[in-house]
C-alpha positions as CSV (number, residue, x, y, z in Angstrom):
1,M,0.0,0.0,0.0
2,S,1.3,3.5,-0.9
3,L,2.2,6.0,1.7
4,E,-0.3,8.5,0.2
5,N,-3.2,6.0,0.5
6,T,-2.1,5.0,4.0
7,E,-2.3,8.6,5.1
8,K,-5.7,8.9,3.5
9,L,-6.8,5.8,5.5
10,V,-5.7,7.4,8.7
11,D,-7.6,10.6,8.0
12,A,-10.7,8.5,7.0
13,I,-10.7,6.5,10.2
14,I,-10.3,9.7,12.4
15,T,-13.1,11.5,10.5
16,K,-15.5,8.6,10.5
17,R,-15.0,7.9,14.2
18,K,-15.5,11.6,15.0
19,E,-18.7,11.6,13.0
20,Y,-19.9,8.4,14.7
21,L,-19.3,9.7,18.2
22,A,-20.8,13.1,17.4
23,G,-24.0,11.3,16.2
24,K,-24.4,9.9,19.7
25,I,-24.3,13.3,21.5
26,E,-27.7,14.5,22.3
27,R,-29.8,16.2,25.0
28,W,-32.5,14.4,26.9
29,P,-35.6,16.1,28.3
30,C,-35.3,16.5,32.1
31,N,-38.4,17.2,34.2
32,N,-36.8,16.2,37.6
33,F,-33.4,16.2,39.2
34,R,-31.2,13.2,38.4
35,A,-29.7,11.3,41.3
36,S,-26.5,10.8,39.4
37,D,-26.1,14.6,38.9
38,V,-26.7,16.2,42.4
39,H,-24.3,19.0,41.7
40,E,-22.3,21.2,44.0
41,C,-24.2,24.3,42.8
42,D,-27.9,24.8,43.5
43,K,-28.3,27.0,40.5
44,Y,-26.9,24.3,38.2
45,M,-29.5,21.9,39.5
46,V,-32.4,24.3,38.7
47,H,-30.9,25.0,35.3
48,S,-30.7,21.3,34.6
49,V,-34.5,21.1,34.8
50,L,-35.7,24.5,33.6
51,D,-33.1,24.9,30.9
52,W,-32.1,21.3,29.8
53,G,-32.6,22.3,26.2
54,K,-29.9,25.0,26.5
55,K,-27.3,22.7,28.0
56,S,-23.8,22.9,26.4
57,M,-23.0,19.5,25.0
58,H,-19.9,17.6,25.6
59,D,-17.4,16.8,22.8
60,E,-16.5,13.6,20.9
61,G,-13.6,12.8,23.3
62,L,-15.9,12.7,26.3
63,Q,-18.5,10.7,24.4
64,A,-15.8,8.1,23.7
65,M,-15.1,7.9,27.4
66,F,-18.8,7.4,28.2
67,D,-18.9,4.6,25.7
68,R,-15.9,2.9,27.1
69,G,-17.4,3.2,30.6
70,N,-20.5,1.4,29.4
71,D,-18.4,-1.3,27.8
72,E,-16.5,-1.7,31.0
73,E,-19.7,-2.1,33.0
74,R,-20.8,-5.0,30.8
75,I,-17.3,-6.6,31.2
76,V,-17.5,-6.3,35.0
77,I,-21.0,-7.8,35.1
78,R,-19.9,-10.7,32.8
79,E,-16.9,-11.4,35.0
80,L,-19.0,-11.4,38.1
81,G,-21.2,-14.0,36.4
82,E,-18.2,-16.1,35.6
83,L,-17.1,-16.0,39.2
84,G,-20.5,-17.4,40.2
85,F,-22.2,-14.2,41.4
86,Q,-25.8,-13.6,40.2
87,F,-26.2,-10.0,39.0
88,I,-29.8,-9.0,39.0
89,H,-32.2,-6.0,38.7
90,Q,-29.9,-4.2,36.2
91,Q,-30.7,-0.4,35.9
92,T,-33.3,-0.5,38.6
93,P,-35.1,2.9,38.6
94,F,-36.0,4.7,41.8
95,E,-37.7,8.0,42.8
96,I,-37.3,10.5,45.6
97,K,-40.4,12.5,46.7
98,N,-40.7,15.5,48.8
99,R,-42.9,15.8,51.9
100,K,-45.9,16.7,49.8
101,G,-45.5,13.4,47.9
102,E,-44.2,15.2,44.7
103,M,-41.6,13.4,42.8
104,M,-38.4,15.6,42.7
105,C,-35.6,13.2,41.7
106,R,-35.2,10.1,39.6
107,G,-32.3,7.7,39.4
108,K,-31.2,4.2,38.8
109,I,-28.7,1.7,40.2
110,D,-26.5,-0.5,38.0
111,G,-27.8,-3.6,39.6
112,K,-27.7,-5.9,42.6
113,I,-25.7,-9.0,43.5
114,L,-27.7,-11.8,45.0
115,F,-25.7,-13.1,48.0
116,N,-26.7,-15.2,51.0
117,G,-30.4,-14.5,50.3
118,E,-30.0,-10.8,50.0
119,A,-29.8,-8.4,47.0
120,I,-26.9,-6.1,47.6
121,P,-27.0,-2.8,45.6
122,V,-24.0,-2.3,43.2
123,E,-22.8,0.8,41.4
124,I,-20.0,0.3,38.8
125,K,-17.7,3.2,38.0
126,S,-14.8,3.1,35.6
127,M,-12.0,5.7,35.5
128,N,-8.4,6.3,34.4
129,V,-5.6,4.6,36.4
130,N,-4.5,7.8,38.2
131,V,-8.0,8.5,39.5
132,F,-8.4,4.8,40.4
133,N,-5.3,4.8,42.5
134,S,-6.4,8.0,44.3
135,L,-9.7,6.5,45.5
136,R,-9.0,4.1,48.4
137,S,-11.8,4.9,50.8
138,L,-15.1,6.9,51.0
139,E,-13.1,9.8,52.4
140,D,-11.2,10.0,49.1
141,F,-14.5,10.5,47.3
142,Q,-15.1,13.7,49.2
143,K,-12.0,15.4,47.8
144,K,-13.4,16.1,44.3
145,P,-16.8,17.4,43.2
146,Y,-17.3,14.7,40.5
147,H,-16.7,11.9,43.0
148,R,-18.9,13.5,45.6
149,K,-21.7,13.0,43.1
150,Y,-21.1,9.2,43.2
151,L,-21.7,9.2,47.0
152,R,-24.9,11.3,46.7
153,Q,-26.2,9.0,44.0
154,M,-25.6,5.9,46.2
155,Q,-27.0,7.5,49.4
156,L,-30.2,8.5,47.6
157,Y,-30.6,5.0,46.3
158,L,-30.1,3.4,49.7
159,F,-32.5,5.9,51.3
160,G,-35.1,5.6,48.5
161,N,-35.2,1.8,48.7
162,N,-34.7,1.4,52.5
163,E,-31.4,-0.4,52.0
164,E,-28.7,-0.5,54.7
165,A,-25.6,-0.8,52.5
166,G,-24.3,-1.2,49.0
167,I,-21.0,-1.4,47.2
168,F,-19.0,0.5,44.6
169,I,-17.0,-1.6,42.1
170,L,-14.3,0.7,40.7
171,S,-12.4,-0.3,37.5
172,D,-9.2,1.3,36.1
173,L,-10.1,0.0,32.5
174,Q,-7.0,-2.2,32.7
175,G,-8.5,-5.2,34.5
176,H,-8.1,-4.0,38.1
177,Y,-11.0,-3.6,40.5
178,K,-11.5,-2.0,43.9
179,I,-14.6,-2.8,45.9
180,I,-15.7,-0.3,48.5
181,P,-18.7,-0.7,50.8
182,V,-21.1,2.2,51.4
183,V,-23.4,2.4,54.5
184,L,-26.6,4.4,54.5
185,D,-25.8,7.8,56.2
186,L,-29.1,9.3,57.3
187,G,-27.5,12.6,58.2
188,E,-26.0,13.0,54.7
189,C,-29.3,11.9,53.2
190,E,-31.2,14.6,55.1
191,R,-28.7,17.2,53.8
192,I,-29.2,16.0,50.3
193,L,-33.0,15.9,50.6
194,Q,-33.1,19.5,52.0
195,R,-31.2,20.7,49.0
196,L,-33.5,18.8,46.6
197,E,-36.6,20.3,48.3
198,R,-35.2,23.8,48.4
199,N,-34.3,23.7,44.7
200,W,-37.5,21.9,43.7
201,K,-39.4,25.0,45.0
202,H,-37.3,27.1,42.6
203,V,-38.2,24.8,39.7
204,Q,-41.9,25.0,40.5
205,A,-41.7,28.8,40.8
206,K,-39.4,29.1,37.7
207,T,-36.9,31.1,39.7
208,Y,-33.2,30.6,40.3
209,P,-31.2,30.4,43.5
210,E,-27.9,32.4,43.9
211,P,-25.0,30.7,42.2
212,M,-22.3,29.2,44.3
213,D,-19.1,31.1,45.0
214,Y,-17.0,31.0,41.8
215,S,-14.7,28.0,41.5
216,D,-12.7,27.6,38.3
217,K,-12.6,23.8,38.7
218,I,-16.5,23.7,38.8
219,C,-17.8,26.9,37.1
220,D,-15.4,26.8,34.1
221,R,-16.5,23.3,33.3
222,C,-20.2,23.9,33.9
223,A,-22.6,23.1,31.1
224,Y,-24.7,26.1,32.0
225,K,-22.0,28.7,32.5
226,H,-23.2,30.6,29.4
227,L,-26.5,31.2,31.2
228,C,-24.9,31.9,34.6
229,L,-21.5,33.6,34.5
230,P,-21.6,37.3,33.5
231,E,-19.1,38.3,30.8
232,T,-15.9,39.4,32.5
233,K,-14.4,42.6,31.3
234,R,-10.7,42.1,30.9
235,P,-7.9,44.3,29.9
236,G,-6.2,43.6,26.6
237,A,-3.7,40.7,26.6
238,R,0.0,41.4,26.8
239,L,2.4,39.9,24.3
240,I,5.6,38.9,26.1
241,D,8.7,38.0,24.1
242,N,10.9,36.3,26.7
243,K,12.7,33.1,25.5
244,E,13.8,32.2,29.1
245,L,10.2,32.3,30.3
246,E,9.0,30.4,27.2
247,D,11.6,27.6,27.9
248,K,10.4,27.4,31.5
249,L,6.8,26.9,30.3
250,E,8.0,24.1,28.0
251,K,9.9,22.5,30.8
252,R,6.9,22.8,33.1
253,E,4.8,21.0,30.5
254,T,7.2,18.1,30.2
255,L,7.4,17.7,34.0
256,K,3.6,17.8,34.6
257,E,3.1,14.1,33.7
258,S,6.0,13.1,35.9
259,V,4.5,15.0,38.8
260,D,1.1,13.2,38.3
261,E,2.8,9.8,38.1
262,Y,4.8,10.6,41.2
263,K,1.7,11.5,43.2
264,S,-0.1,8.4,42.1
265,I,2.8,6.0,42.9
266,D,3.5,7.8,46.2
267,E,-0.1,7.4,47.3
268,E,-0.1,3.7,46.2
269,I,3.1,2.9,48.2
270,K,1.9,4.8,51.3
271,D,-1.4,3.0,51.2
272,A,0.4,-0.4,51.1
273,F,2.2,0.5,54.3
274,R,-0.7,2.0,56.2
275,E,-0.7,0.9,59.9
276,I,2.7,-0.8,59.5
277,P,5.1,0.8,62.1
278,Q,8.3,-0.3,60.3
279,A,9.3,-2.3,57.3
280,F,12.3,-2.9,55.1
281,V,12.1,-3.4,51.3
282,G,15.2,-5.0,49.9
283,V,18.4,-3.6,51.3
284,N,18.0,0.1,50.4
285,W,14.6,1.1,51.7
286,Q,13.2,1.6,55.2
287,I,9.5,2.6,55.7
288,T,8.2,3.8,59.0
289,G,4.9,5.1,60.1
290,Q,2.9,6.2,63.1
291,W,-0.5,7.6,64.1
292,K,-0.7,11.3,64.8
293,E,-3.5,13.1,66.5
294,G,-4.5,16.7,66.1
295,M,-7.5,18.9,66.5
296,R,-9.3,20.4,63.5
297,V,-12.6,22.0,62.8
298,D,-15.0,20.0,60.8
299,T,-16.5,22.8,58.7
300,K,-18.9,20.5,56.9
301,A,-20.7,19.7,60.1
302,L,-21.3,23.4,61.0
303,P,-24.8,24.8,60.4
304,D,-25.1,27.1,57.5
305,D,-26.0,30.1,59.7
306,V,-22.8,29.6,61.7
307,K,-20.7,29.3,58.5
308,K,-22.3,32.5,57.1
309,K,-21.6,34.4,60.4
310,Y,-17.8,33.7,60.2
311,S,-17.5,33.9,56.4
312,K,-15.7,36.9,54.8
313,M,-14.9,37.9,51.3
314,V,-11.3,37.4,50.3
315,K,-9.5,38.4,47.2
316,S,-7.0,36.2,45.4
317,W,-5.3,36.1,42.1
318,V,-5.7,32.9,40.0
319,T,-3.3,32.1,37.3
320,K,-4.2,29.6,34.6
321,I,-1.8,28.4,32.0
322,L,-3.1,27.1,28.7
323,R,-1.2,25.6,25.8
324,L,-2.3,27.1,22.4
325,D,-0.5,24.9,19.9
326,G,-2.4,21.7,20.6
327,K,0.7,19.7,21.6
328,K,0.7,17.2,24.5
């Protein structure tokens, strides 16, 4: 085969796949909140019902990730069956109603495993290996907004079906699993239900709550930011011709992957030696550990009125670095 035709084949595959993935991207009508998308921001939640038709759509790359996640779920279920576990009630729907009996929120669970006469709820989540390595306990789920949504979804399912506990099965898309149990937390459920009821009143009145305090990690990625964030007036950009600074930016980019890999390996190693006071690995490494105690304020447990009383406006400069040439 000629080089010219080979290059045309490469272009054809890329184009066809992009068109195929783009054809799968669509909006779905939304008349209620979704248990899988109980967002950090109240205003987002109201937009998701009142303005679902104006939602910014994801791109082909993210659609490919969604498809791969669906494929991985089927693989996990198949392997559970090969291990002798009966996976039942797949995509079981559930509803959450308010005190008036009005249905506010819908959701579904991936399924249940029948074990010792009980059906145990199961939610399967797939992710890249770095994220997979960072999630070792339910406390780790609390560190990032996207993973907190996993917890809210499971808690709502357990509450809505009067279940005591369930499990997450996490996959790194490379054949490795983690299985983490989740226990019904009535306190957390009450907080979620209060938010749902409060925002449902806005939906019924066709009004919007105040947006959350701006967060670039959340707001800049929001599918409704074009409806929410006001246009920011910015001074004209400066063009800086500084070869030394440009070289440092290039070096920063090459080191970024190494930093991420270091963090992932560091967390994995430390997790392996948790609660081991002393150990030797080979002849060159000694690992020691100990428990430390200290007092801290659990701000999540504070009532909203107390938080508001001691909150203050602070000003900070946020620098974002974006690569413009498309290189990785």
